C-alpha positions in Angstrom: 302.1 -15.3 39.4 303.9 -13.0 41.8 303.7 -9.3 41.8 307.1 -7.7 41.2 308.8 -5.7 43.9 308.3 -2.0 43.2 310.5 -0.5 45.9 314.2 -0.5 46.2 315.8 -2.7 48.8 317.2 -1.3 52.0 320.8 -1.9 50.7 320.1 0.1 47.5 318.4 2.9 49.5 321.4 3.3 51.8 323.7 3.4 48.7 325.7 0.3 48.4 326.0 -3.4 48.9 327.0 -5.3 52.1 330.7 -5.0 51.2 330.4 -1.2 51.0 330.8 1.0 54.0 327.5 2.2 55.5 328.4 5.7 56.6 324.8 6.3 57.7 324.9 3.6 60.4 326.6 3.7 63.7 329.3 1.1 64.0 330.8 -0.5 67.0 333.8 -2.8 67.2 333.6 -6.3 68.6 335.2 -5.1 71.8 332.6 -2.3 72.2 329.8 -4.8 71.6 331.3 -7.2 74.2 331.6 -4.3 76.7 327.9 -3.4 76.2 326.9 -7.1 76.5 329.0 -7.5 79.6 327.7 -4.4 81.2 324.1 -5.6 80.6 324.7 -9.0 82.2 326.4 -7.3 85.2 323.6 -4.8 85.5 321.1 -7.6 85.6 323.2 -9.5 88.2 323.4 -6.2 90.2 319.6 -5.9 90.3 319.3 -9.5 91.6 322.1 -9.0 94.1 320.5 -5.8 95.4 317.2 -7.7 95.8 319.0 -10.4 97.8 320.5 -7.6 100.0 324.1 -8.6 99.4 325.6 -5.2 99.8 329.3 -6.0 99.6 328.9 -8.0 96.4 326.5 -5.4 94.9 329.1 -2.7 95.5 331.8 -4.7 93.6 329.4 -5.4 90.7 328.3 -1.8 90.6 331.9 -0.6 90.3 332.5 -2.9 87.3 329.2 -1.7 85.6 330.3 1.9 86.2 333.7 1.2 84.7 332.2 -0.4 81.6 329.4 2.1 81.1 331.1 5.2 82.3 328.3 6.1 84.7 326.8 4.7 87.9 324.2 2.0 87.4 320.6 2.1 88.6 320.1 0.2 91.8 317.2 -2.0 92.9 315.6 -2.1 96.4 315.9 -5.1 98.6 313.1 -7.5 98.1 310.8 -8.7 100.9 311.3 -12.4 100.6 308.7 -14.2 102.7 309.1 -17.5 100.9 312.2 -19.7 100.7 311.2 -20.6 97.2 311.5 -17.0 96.1 314.9 -16.8 97.7 316.0 -19.9 95.9 314.7 -18.6 92.6 316.7 -15.4 93.0 319.9 -17.3 93.8 319.3 -19.5 90.7 318.8 -16.4 88.6 321.9 -14.7 90.0 323.9 -17.9 89.3 322.8 -18.0 85.7 323.5 -14.2 85.2 326.9 -14.6 86.8 327.6 -17.5 84.4 326.7 -15.4 81.4 328.9 -12.5 82.6 331.7 -15.0 83.1 331.5 -16.2 79.5 331.5 -12.7 78.1 334.3 -11.6 80.4 336.4 -14.5 79.3 335.8 -13.8 75.7 337.0 -10.2 76.1 339.8 -11.2 78.5 338.6 -9.1 81.4 340.2 -11.0 84.3 338.7 -8.8 87.0 335.1 -9.3 85.9 335.8 -13.0 85.2 337.0 -13.5 88.8 334.1 -11.5 90.2 331.6 -13.5 88.2 333.1 -16.8 89.2 333.0 -15.8 92.8 329.4 -14.9 92.5 328.6 -18.2 90.8 330.3 -20.0 93.7 328.4 -18.0 96.3 325.0 -18.5 94.7 325.7 -22.2 94.2 326.7 -22.5 97.9 323.5 -20.7 98.9 321.4 -23.1 96.8 323.2 -26.1 98.1 322.7 -25.1 101.8 319.1 -24.4 101.0 318.7 -27.9 99.5 320.5 -29.4 102.5 318.3 -27.5 105.0 315.2 -28.6 103.1 316.1 -32.3 103.2 316.6 -32.3 107.0 
C-alpha cells in the first residue's frame, strides 16, 4: 500500500545514530546557547530603546550585547512618534523584551544583565502606568 523509502535517513547519511557523536555538525554548549539567546533578546531590547530615544539605557544595554557577542551591536535610529499609542506600544514591547532577557539572564546566572533587565521592566511599566493615568484624566 505504501511505497518503501528508497533513500537513507539523515542519521544514516551522517554516519551514526543519535547517541553517536556528529563530528560534521557544529556544537554549542548550553551556556553558549543561552549567551546567544540572551544577546538576541538584549539586541531587540536595544533597538526598541533606541527608537524611544532612551540614550542612557541604550548605552548600558549595548555594553552588555557587546560583552556577550564580542562586537558592538547595530543601533537603530530614534523613531518619530507622533501618536501616544505608538509610544505605548513601544513601551509594551520593550517591557516584554526585558522580561524575556530577565528570564534567560536568571537561567544563566548573569546578575548584571538580570538587574539591568529588571530595571528596564520597571521603567517601561512606570511609563505605561503614567500614560494610562494621563489618559484617564
